[in-house]
mmCIF file of the N, C-alpha and C atoms, coordinates in Angstrom:
data_MODEL
# 
_entry.id   MODEL 
# 
loop_
_atom_site.group_PDB 
_atom_site.id 
_atom_site.type_symbol 
_atom_site.label_atom_id 
_atom_site.label_alt_id 
_atom_site.label_comp_id 
_atom_site.label_asym_id 
_atom_site.label_entity_id 
_atom_site.label_seq_id 
_atom_site.pdbx_PDB_ins_code 
_atom_site.Cartn_x 
_atom_site.Cartn_y 
_atom_site.Cartn_z 
_atom_site.occupancy 
_atom_site.B_iso_or_equiv 
_atom_site.pdbx_formal_charge 
_atom_site.auth_seq_id 
_atom_site.auth_comp_id 
_atom_site.auth_asym_id 
_atom_site.auth_atom_id 
_atom_site.pdbx_PDB_model_num 
ATOM 1   N N  . MET A 1 1  ? 26.942 -30.579 13.286  1.00 0.00 ? 1  MET A N  1 
ATOM 2   C CA . MET A 1 1  ? 26.806 -30.193 11.999  1.00 0.00 ? 1  MET A CA 1 
ATOM 3   C C  . MET A 1 1  ? 25.666 -29.156 12.229  1.00 0.00 ? 1  MET A C  1 
ATOM 4   N N  . PRO A 1 2  ? 24.564 -29.337 12.711  1.00 0.00 ? 2  PRO A N  1 
ATOM 5   C CA . PRO A 1 2  ? 23.506 -28.395 12.672  1.00 0.00 ? 2  PRO A CA 1 
ATOM 6   C C  . PRO A 1 2  ? 23.964 -27.205 13.269  1.00 0.00 ? 2  PRO A C  1 
ATOM 7   N N  . GLN A 1 3  ? 24.892 -27.114 14.395  1.00 0.00 ? 3  GLN A N  1 
ATOM 8   C CA . GLN A 1 3  ? 25.402 -25.720 14.793  1.00 0.00 ? 3  GLN A CA 1 
ATOM 9   C C  . GLN A 1 3  ? 26.148 -25.022 13.590  1.00 0.00 ? 3  GLN A C  1 
ATOM 10  N N  . LEU A 1 4  ? 26.804 -25.720 13.124  1.00 0.00 ? 4  LEU A N  1 
ATOM 11  C CA . LEU A 1 4  ? 27.441 -25.258 11.848  1.00 0.00 ? 4  LEU A CA 1 
ATOM 12  C C  . LEU A 1 4  ? 26.739 -24.791 10.874  1.00 0.00 ? 4  LEU A C  1 
ATOM 13  N N  . ASN A 1 5  ? 25.593 -25.416 10.551  1.00 0.00 ? 5  ASN A N  1 
ATOM 14  C CA . ASN A 1 5  ? 24.809 -24.858 9.494   1.00 0.00 ? 5  ASN A CA 1 
ATOM 15  C C  . ASN A 1 5  ? 24.050 -23.414 10.151  1.00 0.00 ? 5  ASN A C  1 
ATOM 16  N N  . THR A 1 6  ? 23.665 -23.710 11.327  1.00 0.00 ? 6  THR A N  1 
ATOM 17  C CA . THR A 1 6  ? 23.181 -22.378 11.771  1.00 0.00 ? 6  THR A CA 1 
ATOM 18  C C  . THR A 1 6  ? 23.998 -21.234 12.082  1.00 0.00 ? 6  THR A C  1 
ATOM 19  N N  . THR A 1 7  ? 25.086 -21.242 12.358  1.00 0.00 ? 7  THR A N  1 
ATOM 20  C CA . THR A 1 7  ? 26.101 -20.291 12.102  1.00 0.00 ? 7  THR A CA 1 
ATOM 21  C C  . THR A 1 7  ? 26.405 -19.878 10.851  1.00 0.00 ? 7  THR A C  1 
ATOM 22  N N  . SER A 1 8  ? 26.634 -20.684 10.002  1.00 0.00 ? 8  SER A N  1 
ATOM 23  C CA . SER A 1 8  ? 26.450 -20.324 8.488   1.00 0.00 ? 8  SER A CA 1 
ATOM 24  C C  . SER A 1 8  ? 25.468 -19.447 7.965   1.00 0.00 ? 8  SER A C  1 
ATOM 25  N N  . TRP A 1 9  ? 24.206 -19.886 8.161   1.00 0.00 ? 9  TRP A N  1 
ATOM 26  C CA . TRP A 1 9  ? 23.175 -19.306 8.101   1.00 0.00 ? 9  TRP A CA 1 
ATOM 27  C C  . TRP A 1 9  ? 23.230 -17.928 8.427   1.00 0.00 ? 9  TRP A C  1 
ATOM 28  N N  . PHE A 1 10 ? 23.365 -17.862 9.886   1.00 0.00 ? 10 PHE A N  1 
ATOM 29  C CA . PHE A 1 10 ? 23.658 -16.562 10.527  1.00 0.00 ? 10 PHE A CA 1 
ATOM 30  C C  . PHE A 1 10 ? 24.480 -15.314 9.966   1.00 0.00 ? 10 PHE A C  1 
ATOM 31  N N  . THR A 1 11 ? 25.787 -16.040 9.591   1.00 0.00 ? 11 THR A N  1 
ATOM 32  C CA . THR A 1 11 ? 26.876 -15.202 9.109   1.00 0.00 ? 11 THR A CA 1 
ATOM 33  C C  . THR A 1 11 ? 26.104 -14.744 7.658   1.00 0.00 ? 11 THR A C  1 
ATOM 34  N N  . THR A 1 12 ? 25.559 -15.411 6.869   1.00 0.00 ? 12 THR A N  1 
ATOM 35  C CA . THR A 1 12 ? 25.197 -15.126 5.608   1.00 0.00 ? 12 THR A CA 1 
ATOM 36  C C  . THR A 1 12 ? 23.997 -14.020 5.714   1.00 0.00 ? 12 THR A C  1 
ATOM 37  N N  . PHE A 1 13 ? 23.287 -14.098 6.913   1.00 0.00 ? 13 PHE A N  1 
ATOM 38  C CA . PHE A 1 13 ? 22.068 -13.175 6.767   1.00 0.00 ? 13 PHE A CA 1 
ATOM 39  C C  . PHE A 1 13 ? 22.746 -11.625 7.522   1.00 0.00 ? 13 PHE A C  1 
ATOM 40  N N  . ILE A 1 14 ? 23.671 -11.790 8.232   1.00 0.00 ? 14 ILE A N  1 
ATOM 41  C CA . ILE A 1 14 ? 24.455 -10.616 8.700   1.00 0.00 ? 14 ILE A CA 1 
ATOM 42  C C  . ILE A 1 14 ? 25.076 -9.930  7.683   1.00 0.00 ? 14 ILE A C  1 
ATOM 43  N N  . ILE A 1 15 ? 25.781 -10.780 7.038   1.00 0.00 ? 15 ILE A N  1 
ATOM 44  C CA . ILE A 1 15 ? 26.375 -10.083 5.355   1.00 0.00 ? 15 ILE A CA 1 
ATOM 45  C C  . ILE A 1 15 ? 25.296 -9.461  4.537   1.00 0.00 ? 15 ILE A C  1 
ATOM 46  N N  . THR A 1 16 ? 24.091 -10.296 4.415   1.00 0.00 ? 16 THR A N  1 
ATOM 47  C CA . THR A 1 16 ? 23.260 -9.748  3.525   1.00 0.00 ? 16 THR A CA 1 
ATOM 48  C C  . THR A 1 16 ? 22.612 -8.375  4.111   1.00 0.00 ? 16 THR A C  1 
ATOM 49  N N  . TRP A 1 17 ? 22.313 -8.280  5.309   1.00 0.00 ? 17 TRP A N  1 
ATOM 50  C CA . TRP A 1 17 ? 21.911 -7.240  5.928   1.00 0.00 ? 17 TRP A CA 1 
ATOM 51  C C  . TRP A 1 17 ? 22.638 -5.975  5.845   1.00 0.00 ? 17 TRP A C  1 
ATOM 52  N N  . ILE A 1 18 ? 23.804 -6.232  6.273   1.00 0.00 ? 18 ILE A N  1 
ATOM 53  C CA . ILE A 1 18 ? 24.919 -5.071  5.994   1.00 0.00 ? 18 ILE A CA 1 
ATOM 54  C C  . ILE A 1 18 ? 25.021 -4.481  4.589   1.00 0.00 ? 18 ILE A C  1 
ATOM 55  N N  . THR A 1 19 ? 24.956 -5.616  3.879   1.00 0.00 ? 19 THR A N  1 
ATOM 56  C CA . THR A 1 19 ? 25.003 -5.063  2.211   1.00 0.00 ? 19 THR A CA 1 
ATOM 57  C C  . THR A 1 19 ? 23.744 -4.320  2.053   1.00 0.00 ? 19 THR A C  1 
ATOM 58  N N  . MET A 1 20 ? 22.545 -4.783  2.510   1.00 0.00 ? 20 MET A N  1 
ATOM 59  C CA . MET A 1 20 ? 21.703 -4.087  2.089   1.00 0.00 ? 20 MET A CA 1 
ATOM 60  C C  . MET A 1 20 ? 21.425 -2.645  2.762   1.00 0.00 ? 20 MET A C  1 
ATOM 61  N N  . SER A 1 21 ? 21.731 -2.784  3.797   1.00 0.00 ? 21 SER A N  1 
ATOM 62  C CA . SER A 1 21 ? 21.895 -1.212  4.650   1.00 0.00 ? 21 SER A CA 1 
ATOM 63  C C  . SER A 1 21 ? 22.816 -0.440  4.005   1.00 0.00 ? 21 SER A C  1 
ATOM 64  N N  . SER A 1 22 ? 23.967 -0.749  3.547   1.00 0.00 ? 22 SER A N  1 
ATOM 65  C CA . SER A 1 22 ? 24.974 0.185   2.781   1.00 0.00 ? 22 SER A CA 1 
ATOM 66  C C  . SER A 1 22 ? 24.300 0.476   1.511   1.00 0.00 ? 22 SER A C  1 
ATOM 67  N N  . LEU A 1 23 ? 23.538 -0.318  0.939   1.00 0.00 ? 23 LEU A N  1 
ATOM 68  C CA . LEU A 1 23 ? 22.770 0.249   -0.228  1.00 0.00 ? 23 LEU A CA 1 
ATOM 69  C C  . LEU A 1 23 ? 21.667 0.891   -0.142  1.00 0.00 ? 23 LEU A C  1 
ATOM 70  N N  . LEU A 1 24 ? 21.177 0.919   0.955   1.00 0.00 ? 24 LEU A N  1 
ATOM 71  C CA . LEU A 1 24 ? 19.969 1.711   1.260   1.00 0.00 ? 24 LEU A CA 1 
ATOM 72  C C  . LEU A 1 24 ? 20.529 3.158   1.900   1.00 0.00 ? 24 LEU A C  1 
ATOM 73  N N  . ASN A 1 25 ? 21.552 3.173   2.505   1.00 0.00 ? 25 ASN A N  1 
ATOM 74  C CA . ASN A 1 25 ? 22.201 4.364   2.776   1.00 0.00 ? 25 ASN A CA 1 
ATOM 75  C C  . ASN A 1 25 ? 22.592 5.179   1.438   1.00 0.00 ? 25 ASN A C  1 
ATOM 76  N N  . MET A 1 26 ? 23.181 4.442   0.693   1.00 0.00 ? 26 MET A N  1 
ATOM 77  C CA . MET A 1 26 ? 23.921 5.046   -0.658  1.00 0.00 ? 26 MET A CA 1 
ATOM 78  C C  . MET A 1 26 ? 22.734 5.659   -1.086  1.00 0.00 ? 26 MET A C  1 
ATOM 79  N N  . LEU A 1 27 ? 21.435 4.919   -1.387  1.00 0.00 ? 27 LEU A N  1 
ATOM 80  C CA . LEU A 1 27 ? 20.534 5.691   -2.123  1.00 0.00 ? 27 LEU A CA 1 
ATOM 81  C C  . LEU A 1 27 ? 19.850 6.501   -1.249  1.00 0.00 ? 27 LEU A C  1 
ATOM 82  N N  . MET A 1 28 ? 19.710 6.632   0.019   1.00 0.00 ? 28 MET A N  1 
ATOM 83  C CA . MET A 1 28 ? 19.123 7.878   0.760   1.00 0.00 ? 28 MET A CA 1 
ATOM 84  C C  . MET A 1 28 ? 20.318 9.248   0.473   1.00 0.00 ? 28 MET A C  1 
ATOM 85  N N  . LEU A 1 29 ? 21.547 8.936   0.610   1.00 0.00 ? 29 LEU A N  1 
ATOM 86  C CA . LEU A 1 29 ? 22.114 9.890   0.357   1.00 0.00 ? 29 LEU A CA 1 
ATOM 87  C C  . LEU A 1 29 ? 22.102 10.594  -0.976  1.00 0.00 ? 29 LEU A C  1 
ATOM 88  N N  . SER A 1 30 ? 22.043 9.790   -1.997  1.00 0.00 ? 30 SER A N  1 
ATOM 89  C CA . SER A 1 30 ? 22.173 10.361  -3.523  1.00 0.00 ? 30 SER A CA 1 
ATOM 90  C C  . SER A 1 30 ? 20.600 10.899  -3.577  1.00 0.00 ? 30 SER A C  1 
ATOM 91  N N  . HIS A 1 31 ? 19.608 10.796  -2.772  1.00 0.00 ? 31 HIS A N  1 
ATOM 92  C CA . HIS A 1 31 ? 18.362 11.387  -2.919  1.00 0.00 ? 31 HIS A CA 1 
ATOM 93  C C  . HIS A 1 31 ? 18.248 12.768  -2.203  1.00 0.00 ? 31 HIS A C  1 
ATOM 94  N N  . GLU A 1 32 ? 19.121 12.533  -1.064  1.00 0.00 ? 32 GLU A N  1 
ATOM 95  C CA . GLU A 1 32 ? 18.954 13.623  -0.216  1.00 0.00 ? 32 GLU A CA 1 
ATOM 96  C C  . GLU A 1 32 ? 18.818 15.014  -0.870  1.00 0.00 ? 32 GLU A C  1 
ATOM 97  N N  . VAL A 1 33 ? 19.529 15.298  -1.962  1.00 0.00 ? 33 VAL A N  1 
ATOM 98  C CA . VAL A 1 33 ? 19.484 16.486  -2.512  1.00 0.00 ? 33 VAL A CA 1 
ATOM 99  C C  . VAL A 1 33 ? 18.082 17.037  -3.060  1.00 0.00 ? 33 VAL A C  1 
ATOM 100 N N  . MET A 1 34 ? 17.519 15.896  -3.786  1.00 0.00 ? 34 MET A N  1 
ATOM 101 C CA . MET A 1 34 ? 16.442 15.983  -4.317  1.00 0.00 ? 34 MET A CA 1 
ATOM 102 C C  . MET A 1 34 ? 15.152 15.787  -3.358  1.00 0.00 ? 34 MET A C  1 
ATOM 103 N N  . LEU A 1 35 ? 15.220 15.095  -2.396  1.00 0.00 ? 35 LEU A N  1 
ATOM 104 C CA . LEU A 1 35 ? 14.024 14.787  -1.621  1.00 0.00 ? 35 LEU A CA 1 
ATOM 105 C C  . LEU A 1 35 ? 14.559 14.720  -0.202  1.00 0.00 ? 35 LEU A C  1 
ATOM 106 N N  . PRO A 1 36 ? 13.580 15.371  0.591   1.00 0.00 ? 36 PRO A N  1 
ATOM 107 C CA . PRO A 1 36 ? 13.947 15.272  2.283   1.00 0.00 ? 36 PRO A CA 1 
ATOM 108 C C  . PRO A 1 36 ? 13.698 13.631  2.518   1.00 0.00 ? 36 PRO A C  1 
ATOM 109 N N  . PRO A 1 37 ? 14.484 13.317  3.431   1.00 0.00 ? 37 PRO A N  1 
ATOM 110 C CA . PRO A 1 37 ? 14.410 12.017  3.880   1.00 0.00 ? 37 PRO A CA 1 
ATOM 111 C C  . PRO A 1 37 ? 13.030 11.427  4.480   1.00 0.00 ? 37 PRO A C  1 
ATOM 112 N N  . LYS A 1 38 ? 12.322 12.355  4.923   1.00 0.00 ? 38 LYS A N  1 
ATOM 113 C CA . LYS A 1 38 ? 10.937 11.780  5.371   1.00 0.00 ? 38 LYS A CA 1 
ATOM 114 C C  . LYS A 1 38 ? 10.046 11.708  4.233   1.00 0.00 ? 38 LYS A C  1 
ATOM 115 N N  . LYS A 1 39 ? 10.136 12.512  3.446   1.00 0.00 ? 39 LYS A N  1 
ATOM 116 C CA . LYS A 1 39 ? 9.399  12.305  2.105   1.00 0.00 ? 39 LYS A CA 1 
ATOM 117 C C  . LYS A 1 39 ? 9.846  11.139  1.251   1.00 0.00 ? 39 LYS A C  1 
ATOM 118 N N  . LEU A 1 40 ? 10.781 10.857  1.075   1.00 0.00 ? 40 LEU A N  1 
ATOM 119 C CA . LEU A 1 40 ? 11.506 9.611   0.593   1.00 0.00 ? 40 LEU A CA 1 
ATOM 120 C C  . LEU A 1 40 ? 10.979 8.367   1.282   1.00 0.00 ? 40 LEU A C  1 
ATOM 121 N N  . LEU A 1 41 ? 10.966 8.465   2.450   1.00 0.00 ? 41 LEU A N  1 
ATOM 122 C CA . LEU A 1 41 ? 10.302 7.172   3.270   1.00 0.00 ? 41 LEU A CA 1 
ATOM 123 C C  . LEU A 1 41 ? 8.714  6.982   3.060   1.00 0.00 ? 41 LEU A C  1 
ATOM 124 N N  . SER A 1 42 ? 7.932  8.103   2.594   1.00 0.00 ? 42 SER A N  1 
ATOM 125 C CA . SER A 1 42 ? 6.501  8.122   2.882   1.00 0.00 ? 42 SER A CA 1 
ATOM 126 C C  . SER A 1 42 ? 6.059  7.266   1.577   1.00 0.00 ? 42 SER A C  1 
ATOM 127 N N  . ILE A 1 43 ? 5.000  6.739   1.845   1.00 0.00 ? 43 ILE A N  1 
ATOM 128 C CA . ILE A 1 43 ? 4.277  5.776   0.761   1.00 0.00 ? 43 ILE A CA 1 
ATOM 129 C C  . ILE A 1 43 ? 3.950  6.600   -0.603  1.00 0.00 ? 43 ILE A C  1 
ATOM 130 N N  . LYS A 1 44 ? 3.767  7.975   -0.465  1.00 0.00 ? 44 LYS A N  1 
ATOM 131 C CA . LYS A 1 44 ? 3.359  8.478   -1.732  1.00 0.00 ? 44 LYS A CA 1 
ATOM 132 C C  . LYS A 1 44 ? 4.503  9.005   -2.754  1.00 0.00 ? 44 LYS A C  1 
ATOM 133 N N  . THR A 1 45 ? 5.665  8.942   -2.251  1.00 0.00 ? 45 THR A N  1 
ATOM 134 C CA . THR A 1 45 ? 6.859  9.374   -3.157  1.00 0.00 ? 45 THR A CA 1 
ATOM 135 C C  . THR A 1 45 ? 7.360  8.023   -3.582  1.00 0.00 ? 45 THR A C  1 
ATOM 136 N N  . LEU A 1 46 ? 6.911  6.995   -2.917  1.00 0.00 ? 46 LEU A N  1 
ATOM 137 C CA . LEU A 1 46 ? 7.892  5.570   -3.418  1.00 0.00 ? 46 LEU A CA 1 
ATOM 138 C C  . LEU A 1 46 ? 7.814  5.426   -4.813  1.00 0.00 ? 46 LEU A C  1 
ATOM 139 N N  . PRO A 1 47 ? 6.744  5.408   -5.347  1.00 0.00 ? 47 PRO A N  1 
ATOM 140 C CA . PRO A 1 47 ? 6.695  5.086   -6.687  1.00 0.00 ? 47 PRO A CA 1 
ATOM 141 C C  . PRO A 1 47 ? 7.493  6.029   -7.475  1.00 0.00 ? 47 PRO A C  1 
ATOM 142 N N  . TRP A 1 48 ? 7.474  7.319   -7.062  1.00 0.00 ? 48 TRP A N  1 
ATOM 143 C CA . TRP A 1 48 ? 8.394  8.481   -7.898  1.00 0.00 ? 48 TRP A CA 1 
ATOM 144 C C  . TRP A 1 48 ? 9.983  8.059   -7.742  1.00 0.00 ? 48 TRP A C  1 
ATOM 145 N N  . THR A 1 49 ? 10.232 7.315   -6.785  1.00 0.00 ? 49 THR A N  1 
ATOM 146 C CA . THR A 1 49 ? 11.788 7.261   -6.302  1.00 0.00 ? 49 THR A CA 1 
ATOM 147 C C  . THR A 1 49 ? 12.326 5.772   -7.033  1.00 0.00 ? 49 THR A C  1 
ATOM 148 N N  . TRP A 1 50 ? 11.282 5.112   -7.303  1.00 0.00 ? 50 TRP A N  1 
ATOM 149 C CA . TRP A 1 50 ? 11.586 3.662   -7.800  1.00 0.00 ? 50 TRP A CA 1 
ATOM 150 C C  . TRP A 1 50 ? 12.578 3.849   -9.044  1.00 0.00 ? 50 TRP A C  1 
ATOM 151 N N  . PRO A 1 51 ? 12.226 4.446   -9.945  1.00 0.00 ? 51 PRO A N  1 
ATOM 152 C CA . PRO A 1 51 ? 12.798 4.697   -11.202 1.00 0.00 ? 51 PRO A CA 1 
ATOM 153 C C  . PRO A 1 51 ? 14.335 4.822   -10.950 1.00 0.00 ? 51 PRO A C  1 
ATOM 154 N N  . TRP A 1 52 ? 14.502 5.798   -10.076 1.00 0.00 ? 52 TRP A N  1 
ATOM 155 C CA . TRP A 1 52 ? 15.812 6.278   -9.510  1.00 0.00 ? 52 TRP A CA 1 
ATOM 156 C C  . TRP A 1 52 ? 16.681 5.228   -9.100  1.00 0.00 ? 52 TRP A C  1 
ATOM 157 N N  . THR A 1 53 ? 16.243 4.237   -8.439  1.00 0.00 ? 53 THR A N  1 
ATOM 158 C CA . THR A 1 53 ? 16.973 3.045   -7.854  1.00 0.00 ? 53 THR A CA 1 
ATOM 159 C C  . THR A 1 53 ? 17.191 2.285   -8.818  1.00 0.00 ? 53 THR A C  1 
# 
């Protein structure tokens, strides 16, 4: 049972990670026209990008 629980948690983690990565990639692509990727990742531009997410 412990091994099954660990496997289930790991699978959930992987699915969540892939989903989050996909969403982040979509956001990066949608913002690429307006902002350079480096600026998008900078702390100063984060508050400006939040409303768009």
